[in-house]
N, C-alpha and C positions, 0 to 999 in steps of 0.2 A: 637690681643691686644698688645702683646709684640712687634710685628713688627711695629705697629702704634706708640707706645711709642719710640721705637728706632729711627725711622725716624724723629719724632717730636723733640727729644732731641739732635740728632746728629748735630754737627757743623763741617763743613769742616775745615781742617787746613788752616792757612793763606797762601796766595800766597807769596812765598818767592821771594824777589827782586833778580835780577841778581847780582851776586857777581863779583867783580873784581878778578883777579888771586890772589892778595894778600889777599883779604878777604876770598876767598875759601881756601887758605892755612891756615889762622888763624882758620877757622871753623874746618878744618880737624885735626889740631893740638889739638884743644879743644876737639873734639870727642875722640881722642886718650887719652887725659888726663882724660876724663870721664870714660874711661875704667880702670883707675888705682884706687887706694885707697888713693890718695893724696889730702886730703881735703884742705890743705894749698895752694897747686898749683891751685886747682879749684877756691878757694876764690880769690886768687891773679889775676887769669885770668879774673874772673867776674869783679873785680874792674878795671882792665886795659881796658876793653871794654867800660865802662861807661864814658860818657861825664860829668856826674854829679855823685858825690859819692852816693852810695846807703845808705839806712838807716843804723844806727850804726852796728847792728849785723846781718843784713839780708844776707849779702854775706856768712858769716860763717854758718848761719843756713841753707841756701840753699845747700852749699857744704856738710855739714853733712847729710842733708836729701838725697842728691843724693847718697852719699856713703852708708848710711843706707838702702836705697831702692835698693841697688845693681844695680845701673845704669851700672856698669861694666858687668852685666849679659845680657844686651841687645845686640842684634846682631849689626854688624857694621852699617847697614843701619838705624836702629832705633836710635842708639847712635848718628849718624851724624845728623839725623832729630832733636833730642833733642838739640844737640849743635847749630844747626841753629836757633831754637826757642829761646834759651837762648841768643845767640848773637844778634838776632833781637830785643829782648825787652831791651837789655842793650845799644844798639847803636841807636835805633830809636829816632827821635826828634819830628818833627811836627805830624807824623802819628801815634804816640804811642797810642792814645786813640782808634783809629779804629783797630790797630794791636793787642793790648793787649788781648782782650777776646779770640780771636782765638788762639793766642800763648799760653795762659794759658791752654786752653782746650787741645791743642796738648801736652803740657808738662804733663798735667794730664794723658792723654792717654799713654804716654811713661812710666809714673810711674806705671800705671795699667799693662802694658805689662811686667814690671819688677817684677810683683807680689808683689807690695808694699802694706802694710796694709793701710786701709782707713784713719786712723788718720795721718799716716806718709805722705800720698798723700796730705791731706789737709794742713799739715804744710809746705810741699815743695812748693805747689802752692801759699800759703800765702807769703812765703819767696821770691818766684819768683816775685810776685806782688810788694813787697817792693824793690827788686833789680831793677826793671824797673822804674827808676827814671825819672822824668820830670825836666825841668829847675826850680830850686827853686825860681828864680825871673825872669819870662819871661818878655820880652819887651812888653809894652802895646802901644808904640808909633811907630809901624812899618810903619805906613802910612806916 
């Protein structure tokens, strides 16, 4: 029964796009920053990734959630995976709607791995969803 539920509810993490050398460096630096307790730095980095500004306090709430959930306690591989997911949702443009569910699930799994309390995980995922902004005024006349 448990195995059936696990298989049914499990979502594979999103396929990560191939990064350029510069993007790979940015993700690596962000993963290092996630290992610190610098909420201001995390918030500033999240804002710098986004093409469109996130909702008012979403970046700060996510940064505080990551610090509170001890993202720094994750091993290097898991912290890098978390950095990739956060980078992906803040820089995605057209593919965000298909990318977002898997990315949020992977972020949630990272928070679980950090032994974060359930309410804090929910708040972090909600903040991540708000940070993942779409174009506030998309073009409708692209044809």
